[in-house]
C-alpha positions in Angstrom: 39.7 40.9 10.2 37.2 38.4 11.7 34.4 39.7 9.5 36.6 39.6 6.5 37.6 36.0 7.2 34.0 34.9 7.9 32.8 36.4 4.6 35.6 34.7 2.7 34.9 31.3 4.4 31.2 31.6 3.6 32.0 32.5 -0.1 34.2 29.5 -0.4 31.5 27.3 1.1 28.9 28.7 -1.3 31.2 27.7 -4.2 31.9 24.3 -2.8 35.6 25.2 -2.5 36.2 23.2 0.6 40.0 23.5 0.6 39.7 27.3 0.7 37.0 27.1 3.4 39.2 24.8 5.6 42.3 27.0 5.1 40.5 30.2 6.0 38.4 28.6 8.8 41.5 27.3 10.5 43.0 30.9 10.6 39.7 32.3 11.8 39.5 29.8 14.6 43.1 30.7 15.7 42.1 34.4 15.8 38.8 34.0 17.7 38.9 30.7 19.6 35.1 30.8 19.3 33.0 27.6 19.6 30.9 28.7 16.6 33.9 29.1 14.4 35.1 25.6 15.5 31.7 24.2 14.7 31.8 25.7 11.2 35.3 24.3 10.5 34.1 20.8 11.6 31.1 21.2 9.3 33.4 21.8 6.3 35.3 18.6 7.1 31.9 16.8 7.3 30.9 18.2 4.0 34.0 16.8 2.3 33.3 13.3 3.7 36.1 13.5 6.3 33.9 12.2 9.1 36.7 10.8 11.2 38.7 14.1 11.0 35.6 16.2 11.9 34.7 14.0 14.8 38.3 13.9 16.1 38.5 17.7 15.7 35.4 18.2 17.8 36.7 15.8 20.5 40.1 17.6 20.8 38.5 21.0 21.1 36.3 19.6 24.0 33.2 21.0 22.3 31.0 17.9 22.4 30.2 18.1 26.1 29.4 21.8 26.2 27.8 22.7 22.9 24.6 21.0 21.5 25.4 21.8 17.9 28.8 20.2 18.2 27.4 17.2 20.0 24.9 16.8 17.2 27.7 17.0 14.5 29.9 14.5 16.4 27.0 12.0 16.6 26.3 12.5 12.9 30.0 11.8 12.1 29.9 8.5 14.1 26.7 7.4 12.3 28.3 8.0 9.0 31.1 5.7 10.1 28.4 3.1 11.2 29.6 3.4 14.8 26.0 3.4 16.2 26.8 2.4 19.8 29.4 5.2 20.1 27.0 7.6 18.5 24.4 6.8 21.1 26.9 7.3 23.9 27.7 10.8 22.5 24.1 11.8 21.9 22.7 10.2 25.0 20.0 7.7 25.0 17.3 9.8 26.6 15.2 12.3 24.6 14.8 15.8 26.2 11.0 15.3 26.5 10.8 18.2 28.9 11.1 20.4 25.8 7.9 19.0 24.3 5.6 20.5 27.0 6.9 23.9 26.0 6.2 23.4 22.4 3.3 21.1 21.6 0.5 21.6 24.0 -2.9 21.2 22.4 -4.4 23.3 25.2 -2.8 26.3 23.7 -4.8 25.8 20.6 -7.8 27.3 22.3 -6.0 30.5 23.2 -5.7 33.5 20.8 -2.5 33.3 18.9 -1.4 36.8 19.7 -1.4 36.2 23.4 0.8 33.1 23.3 4.3 33.0 24.6 6.5 31.8 21.7 9.6 29.7 22.1 11.4 31.1 19.1 12.8 34.4 20.0 10.1 35.0 22.6 12.5 36.9 24.7 15.0 37.6 22.0 17.1 34.6 22.8 18.2 33.2 19.5 20.8 30.9 20.9 18.3 29.1 23.0 16.0 28.6 20.0 19.0 27.3 18.0 19.9 24.9 20.8 16.3 23.6 20.9 16.5 22.8 17.2 19.8 20.9 17.7 18.2 18.9 20.5 15.4 17.9 18.1 18.0 17.0 15.5 19.8 14.8 18.1 16.4 13.0 18.7 16.3 12.3 15.0 19.9 10.9 15.0 19.0 8.6 18.0 16.1 7.3 15.9 18.6 6.6 13.0 20.8 4.6 15.4 17.9 2.6 16.8 16.6 1.9 13.3 20.0 0.6 12.2 19.9 -1.7 15.3 16.4 -2.9 14.3 14.8 -1.3 17.4 12.0 0.2 15.4 9.7 1.0 18.3 12.4 3.1 20.0 13.3 4.7 16.6 9.7 5.7 16.1 9.5 7.4 19.5 12.7 9.3 18.8 11.4 10.5 15.5 8.1 11.6 17.1 9.8 13.4 19.9 12.1 15.2 17.4 9.1 16.6 15.5 7.3 17.5 18.7 10.2 19.5 20.0 10.8 21.2 16.6 7.9 20.9 14.2 10.3 22.0 11.4 12.5 18.9 11.9 11.2 17.5 8.6 13.9 14.8 8.4 12.3 13.0 11.4 8.8 13.5 10.0 9.9 12.1 6.7 11.4 9.0 8.3 8.0 8.3 10.0 6.1 8.6 6.8 8.6 7.0 4.4 9.1 3.9 6.5 5.4 3.6 7.4 6.2 3.5 11.2 2.7 4.9 12.0 -0.7 3.5 10.9 -2.9 5.8 8.9 -5.0 6.7 12.0 -1.8 7.3 14.0 -0.4 9.6 11.3 -3.4 11.9 11.4 -3.5 11.9 15.2 0.2 12.7 15.3 -0.3 15.6 12.9 -3.0 17.1 15.0 -0.8 16.8 18.1 2.0 18.9 16.6 2.3 22.6 17.6 2.5 24.3 14.2 2.0 27.6 16.1 5.7 27.4 17.1 6.5 28.3 13.5 7.4 32.0 13.3 8.3 34.7 11.0 10.4 37.2 12.9 8.5 40.2 14.0 5.3 39.5 12.0 2.4 37.7 13.8 0.1 37.5 10.7 2.9 36.0 8.6 3.7 33.6 11.4 0.1 32.3 11.3 0.3 31.9 7.5 3.6 30.1 7.8 2.2 27.7 10.4 -0.8 26.9 8.1 1.5 26.4 5.1 3.7 24.0 7.0 0.7 22.0 8.2 -0.6 21.7 4.7 2.8 20.5 3.4 2.9 17.9 6.1 -0.7 16.8 5.3 0.3 15.9 1.7 2.9 13.4 3.1 0.4 11.4 5.1 -1.2 8.1 4.1 -3.7 8.5 1.3 -6.0 5.7 2.6 -7.2 7.6 5.7 -8.5 11.0 4.7 -8.4 11.8 1.0 -10.8 14.8 1.5 -8.3 16.6 3.8 -5.5 15.8 1.3 -7.5 17.4 -1.5 -8.1 20.5 0.5 -4.4 21.0 1.3 -3.4 20.1 -2.2 -5.9 22.6 -3.8 -4.7 25.4 -1.5 -1.0 24.8 -2.1 -1.6 24.5 -5.9 -3.7 27.6 -6.3 -2.8 30.0 -3.6 1.0 29.2 -3.5 1.4 28.2 -7.1 2.9 24.8 -6.3 0.8 22.8 -8.8 3.9 21.9 -10.8 6.0 21.1 -7.7 7.4 17.5 -7.9 6.7 16.6 -4.3 3.1 17.8 -4.5 2.6 16.0 -7.8 4.1 12.8 -6.3 1.6 13.0 -3.4 -1.2 13.4 -6.0 0.1 10.4 -8.0 0.3 8.3 -4.8 -3.4 9.1 -4.1 -4.4 8.1 -7.6 -2.4 4.9 -7.3 -4.3 3.9 -4.1 -7.5 4.6 -6.1 -6.3 2.2 -8.8 -6.3 5.0 -11.4 -3.0 3.8 -12.8 -3.1 5.7 -16.1 -3.7 9.0 -14.3 -1.0 8.4 -11.8 1.4 7.4 -14.6 0.7 10.6 -16.5 1.8 12.6 -13.5 4.9 10.6 -12.7 6.0 10.6 -16.4 5.6 14.4 -16.5 7.8 14.8 -13.4 10.5 12.5 -14.8 10.4 14.4 -18.1 11.5 17.5 -16.2 13.8 15.7 -13.7 14.8 12.3 -15.0 16.6 11.1 -11.9 14.2 12.2 -9.2 14.4 8.8 -7.4 11.5 9.5 -5.0 9.2 9.3 -8.0 10.3 5.8 -9.3 8.5 3.4 -6.9 5.1 4.8 -7.9 6.1 5.2 -11.5 7.4 1.6 -11.8 4.3 0.2 -10.0 2.0 1.9 -12.5 4.0 0.6 -15.4 3.8 -2.9 -14.0 0.0 -2.7 -13.4 -0.5 -1.4 -16.9 1.7 -4.2 -18.3 4.0 -1.8 -20.1 7.0 -4.2 -20.3 8.8 -2.2 -23.0 8.8 1.0 -21.0 9.9 -1.0 -17.9 12.8 -2.4 -19.9 13.9 1.1 -21.1 13.7 2.6 -17.6 15.6 -0.2 -16.0 18.3 -0.2 -18.7 18.8 3.6 -18.4 19.1 3.5 -14.6 21.5 0.5 -14.7 23.8 2.5 -17.0 23.7 5.8 -15.1 23.0 5.0 -11.5 24.1 1.5 -10.5 24.6 2.7 -6.9 20.9 3.5 -6.4 18.5 0.9 -4.9 15.7 2.2 -7.2 17.8 1.0 -10.2 17.7 -2.6 -9.1 14.1 -2.3 -8.1 13.3 -1.3 -11.7 15.3 -4.3 -13.0 13.5 -6.7 -10.6 10.1 -5.4 -11.6 10.9 -5.8 -15.3 11.9 -9.4 -14.8 8.9 -10.0 -12.6 6.7 -8.6 -15.4 8.1 -11.0 -17.9 7.8 -14.0 -15.5 11.5 -14.5 -14.9 11.0 -15.0 -11.2 14.5 -16.1 -10.2 16.1 -13.1 -11.8 13.5 -10.8 -10.3 14.2 -12.2 -6.8 18.0 -11.6 -7.3 17.6 -7.9 -8.1 14.9 -7.3 -5.4 17.3 -8.8 -2.9 20.2 -6.6 -4.2 18.0 -3.5 -3.8 17.1 -4.4 -0.2 20.7 -5.1 0.7 21.7 -1.6 -0.6 19.0 -0.1 1.6 17.7 -2.3 4.3 14.7 0.0 4.8 13.5 0.1 1.2 9.9 -1.1 1.4 9.1 -1.7 -2.3 12.2 -4.0 -2.6 11.1 -6.2 0.4 7.5 -6.5 -0.9 8.8 -7.4 -4.4 11.2 -10.0 -3.0 8.3 -11.6 -1.1 6.1 -11.5 -4.2 8.6 -13.6 -6.1 8.1 -16.5 -3.7 4.3 -16.1 -3.8 4.4 -16.2 -7.6 6.1 -19.6 -7.5 3.8 -21.0 -4.9 6.6 -21.1 -2.3 4.2 -20.1 0.5 6.5 -20.7 3.5 9.3 -18.5 2.1 6.8 -15.9 1.0 5.3 -15.8 4.6 8.8 -15.4 6.0 9.6 -12.5 3.6 6.3 -10.7 4.2 6.8 -11.1 8.0 10.1 -9.3 7.6 8.4 -6.5 5.7 5.7 -6.3 8.4 8.4 -5.9 11.1 10.3 -3.2 9.2 7.2 -1.3 8.1 4.9 -1.7 11.1 2.5 1.1 10.1 1.4 -0.3 6.7 -1.3 -2.9 6.3 -0.1 -4.3 3.0 2.3 -7.0 4.4 -0.4 -8.2 6.7 -2.8 -8.5 3.7 -0.3 -10.6 1.8 0.4 -12.8 4.9 -3.4 -13.4 5.0 -3.4 -14.3 1.3 -0.6 -16.8 1.7 -2.2 -18.5 4.7 -5.4 -18.6 2.7 -3.5 -20.3 -0.1 -2.3 -22.9 2.4 -5.9 -23.3 3.6 -5.0 -22.0 7.0 -8.2 -20.0 7.3 -7.9 -19.2 11.0 -4.4 -17.7 10.6 -5.5 -15.9 7.4 -8.4 -14.3 9.3 -6.0 -13.2 12.1 -3.6 -11.5 9.7 -6.4 -9.8 7.9 -7.9 -8.6 11.2 -4.5 -7.1 12.0 -4.5 -5.3 8.7 -8.0 -4.1 9.3 -6.9 -2.6 12.6 -4.2 -0.6 10.7 -6.4 0.4 7.8 -10.2 0.1 7.5 -10.6 1.8 4.1 -8.7 -0.4 1.6 -11.1 -2.3 -0.7 -8.4 -4.9 -1.4 -8.4 -5.8 2.3 -12.2 -6.0 2.6 -12.3 -8.2 -0.5 -9.8 -10.6 1.0 -11.7 -10.7 4.3 -14.8 -11.6 2.3 -13.1 -14.4 0.5 -12.0 -16.0 3.8 -15.5 -15.7 5.1 -16.8 -17.3 1.9 -14.5 -20.3 2.3 -15.5 -20.6 6.0 -19.1 -21.2 4.8 -20.2 -17.8 6.1 -21.7 -16.3 2.9 -23.8 -13.7 4.7 -20.6 -12.2 6.3 -18.9 -12.5 2.9 -21.6 -10.4 1.3 -21.1 -7.7 3.9 -17.4 -7.5 3.2 -17.7 -7.5 -0.6 -20.4 -4.9 -0.4 -18.3 -2.7 1.9 -15.3 -3.0 -0.5 -17.4 -1.8 -3.4 -18.9 1.0 -1.4 -15.5 2.3 -0.3 -14.1 2.0 -3.8 -17.0 4.1 -5.0 -16.5 6.7 -2.2 -12.8 7.2 -3.0 -13.6 7.5 -6.7 -11.6 4.4 -7.5 -11.5 2.9 -11.0 -14.6 0.6 -11.2 -12.9 -1.9 -13.5 -10.2 -2.4 -10.8 -12.8 -4.1 -8.5 -14.4 -6.5 -10.9 -13.1 -9.3 -8.8 -14.9 -8.0 -5.7 -18.1 -7.7 -7.6 -17.7 -11.2 -9.1 -17.1 -12.5 -5.6 -20.3 -10.7 -4.4 -22.2 -12.4 -7.2 -20.9 -15.9 -6.0 -21.8 -15.1 -2.4 -25.4 -14.2 -3.5 -25.5 -17.4 -5.5 -24.5 -19.4 -2.5 -27.3 -17.7 -0.5 -29.6 -18.6 -3.3 -30.4 -14.9 -4.0 -30.3 -15.7 -7.7 -31.6 -12.5 -9.1 -29.2 -10.4 -7.1 -26.3 -12.7 -8.2 -27.4 -12.3 -11.8 -27.5 -8.5 -11.4 -23.9 -8.5 -10.1 -22.6 -10.8 -12.9 -24.3 -8.6 -15.5 -22.6 -5.5 -14.0 -19.3 -7.3 -14.2 -19.9 -8.0 -17.9 -21.0 -4.4 -18.5 -17.8 -3.1 -17.0 -15.6 -5.2 -19.3 -15.1 -8.4 -17.3 -15.5 -10.8 -20.3 -14.7 -14.1 -18.7 -16.0 -17.6 -19.5 -16.3 -18.2 -15.8 -18.8 -15.4 -15.4 -21.0 -16.8 -18.2 -20.7 -20.2 -16.6 -21.8 -18.9 -13.3 -24.8 -17.2 -14.9 -25.6 -20.5 -16.7 -25.6 -22.4 -13.5 -27.9 -19.9 -11.8 -30.4 -20.0 -14.8 -30.5 -23.8 -14.6 -31.2 -23.5 -10.8 -34.1 -21.2 -11.8 -35.3 -23.9 -14.2 -34.6 -21.6 -17.2 -32.5 -24.1 -19.4 -33.1 -22.4 -22.7 -31.6 -19.1 -21.4 -28.7 -21.1 -19.8 -27.9 -22.7 -23.2 -27.5 -19.2 -24.7 -25.3 -18.0 -21.9 -23.1 -21.1 -21.9 -22.6 -20.8 -25.7 -21.1 -17.3 -25.0 -18.8 -18.9 -22.4 -17.6 -21.4 -24.9 -17.2 -18.7 -27.6 -14.6 -17.1 -25.2 -13.0 -20.3 -24.1 -13.8 -23.3 -26.4 -11.9 -25.8 -24.2 -13.6 -24.8 -21.0 -14.6 -28.1 -19.4 -17.0 -26.6 -16.9 -19.0 -24.7 -19.5 -19.1 -27.8 -21.7 -20.5 -30.0 -19.0 -23.0 -27.3 -18.0 -24.1 -26.9 -21.6 -24.7 -30.6 -22.0 -26.9 -30.6 -18.9 -28.7 -27.5 -20.0 -29.4 -29.1 -23.4 -30.8 -32.2 -21.7 -33.0 -30.1 -19.5 -34.2 -28.1 -22.4 -35.0 -31.3 -24.4 -37.0 -32.6 -21.4 -38.9 -29.4 -21.2 -39.8 -29.7 -24.9 -41.0 -33.2 -24.4 -43.3 -32.4 -21.5 -47.0 -32.8 -22.6 -49.4 -29.9 -22.3 -52.0 -29.7 -19.5 -54.8 -30.6 -21.9 -53.4 -34.1 -22.4 -52.9 -34.9 -18.7 -55.8 -37.3 -18.6 -54.7 -39.1 -21.8 -51.1 -39.3 -20.6 -52.3 -40.8 -17.3 -54.4 -43.4 -19.2 -51.4 -44.3 -21.4 -49.1 -44.7 -18.4 -51.7 -46.9 -16.7 -52.0 -49.0 -19.8 -48.3 -49.3 -20.1 -48.0 -50.4 -16.4 -50.6 -53.1 -17.0 -48.6 -54.4 -20.0 -45.5 -54.6 -17.8 -47.3 -56.5 -15.1 -48.8 -58.9 -17.6 -45.3 -59.6 -19.0 -44.0 -60.3 -15.5 -46.7 -62.7 -14.8 -46.1 -64.6 -18.1 -42.2 -64.6 -17.8 -41.8 -64.5 -14.0 -39.0 -61.9 -14.5 -38.6 -58.1 -13.7 -38.8 -56.7 -17.2 -37.6 -53.2 -16.3 -40.2 -51.8 -14.0 -37.9 -48.8 -13.3 -37.7 -47.9 -17.0 -38.1 -44.2 -17.6 -37.3 -43.2 -14.0 -34.9 -40.5 -15.0 -37.7 -38.4 -16.5 -39.2 -37.9 -13.1 -36.1 -36.1 -11.6 -35.6 -33.1 -13.8 -36.6 -30.4 -11.3 -33.5 -31.1 -9.2 -31.3 -29.5 -11.8 -28.2 -30.9 -13.5 -25.7 -30.2 -10.7 -26.1 -30.0 -7.0 -24.9 -26.4 -6.3 -23.2 -26.9 -3.0 -21.4 -30.1 -4.0 -20.3 -29.4 -7.6 -20.9 -25.7 -8.2 -18.4 -24.6 -5.6 -15.5 -26.6 -7.1 -16.3 -25.1 -10.5 -16.9 -21.5 -9.5 -13.7 -20.6 -7.7 -13.5 -17.2 -5.9 -11.5 -14.5 -7.6 -8.5 -13.7 -5.5 -7.1 -10.4 -6.7 -3.5 -10.4 -5.6 
């Protein structure tokens, strides 16, 4: 009869017929009075959303104190009711760290796999293995409680302990990655510290080894794409070819995320669009998909996506993120801010909404409010360097160079391989009158962009800035080479031609400067800088044309001497200075039309790619 009732209960659960499962489970528990059957009945109540009833049932049966699985479920019920303090009192505030030493010792990695003692079923004790998994799950729930109480450091440690105790506790691993609680370096170190050898396939050592490698590759695809793209590519290729997961949405999303960090927005968008075509409401895809649409200025598609999500899924934070991004794209900043705020209120740990909310203040020049919002994002997502970069940008805009440098150094400590960050550090050094250090940062940004196979056109601003830094150092030929490369890559901008014109005039090449500045004015006829430079270049060119040849030097000297005598004679006759300084301007042409440090800097502003 027990077997019959258990099969019946399981069949009802499989068909989501919860009333039947509760009815049969109640009778089964009366027959057996078994803890496991009580746990199953509580689980059915939990599945129906009756969290209070499930928690009360477990308490009355006195199962919480003696059974780890029931304690886990009771804590989960309390979390669902937002009773976090009570959940912590049920779960306990201390993690069972003594279990970690049994499962995740790196020393064991040097031993042959076949000779290792394995926790899972090492002595046939399946109950002990199950209890261990529930202990890890309780660490995960403690992390949830601490995160809800904004104790993110404690939450991070709980999540890490959960995965160390049970490497298959993906929920905890996902919280660490999704909420950017670890820096890119810490993520890779954490992955290496995990004991994937605890993954087993019952009774088969070779299959266990394969399962461990498979799990590690899956986890590798979830890590930050800034730190080690080569390792990601290796794992991705193996999972795609050997295990035929090339079309898997999670794997494709990881690939799109990598492409996005490389500024290859069209390639990333092609992947996210293909995923959404198969599964239109896979909400994990939307942050990257929407970011690509924004970067590519596809406002119509943004409108269609936002409209569809608002109609079908108004309860999802991603919906209002999409609406906010659309309004931000069409420069309706106040509306964008409202919807970013709504998304962040629906999910307080939704990173893209917080960053978008802060961007709206930055777009309006409200630097103090932007700094406050970015600071909140930095506190919530302590492992990502992006809020720190944006804080540096805002302090730079306020001319607080020391503070800007400090924030950018903090970001550099979190991630050393982001060209955007290196470009910003170079800009700060440039404005601190340290052009040599600026050149180093701009060059490093371009080198890393090339190493990660980033889109060259995405880093035109860094190359432009490098050209200005060379110009400041008076390395004119190198500056011209950088500006020419910018123009070759498609950066047709009047400011670039103006900068080239200024350098050519510094090199005493006014005719070439005139040609270049005409190109600047062809792009922007009202450009005041190019107009002023062109007038100066034309004057210089005219003076060059008027200069006598060397063969007439003696004659010119004789004429100047004769003219001087005439002036002196006039003075003697009239007793008045008849303009002895006449013609003085002709002697000064080699200085150039504009002093570079005084006037050039105000005209040639650094490109700040926010």
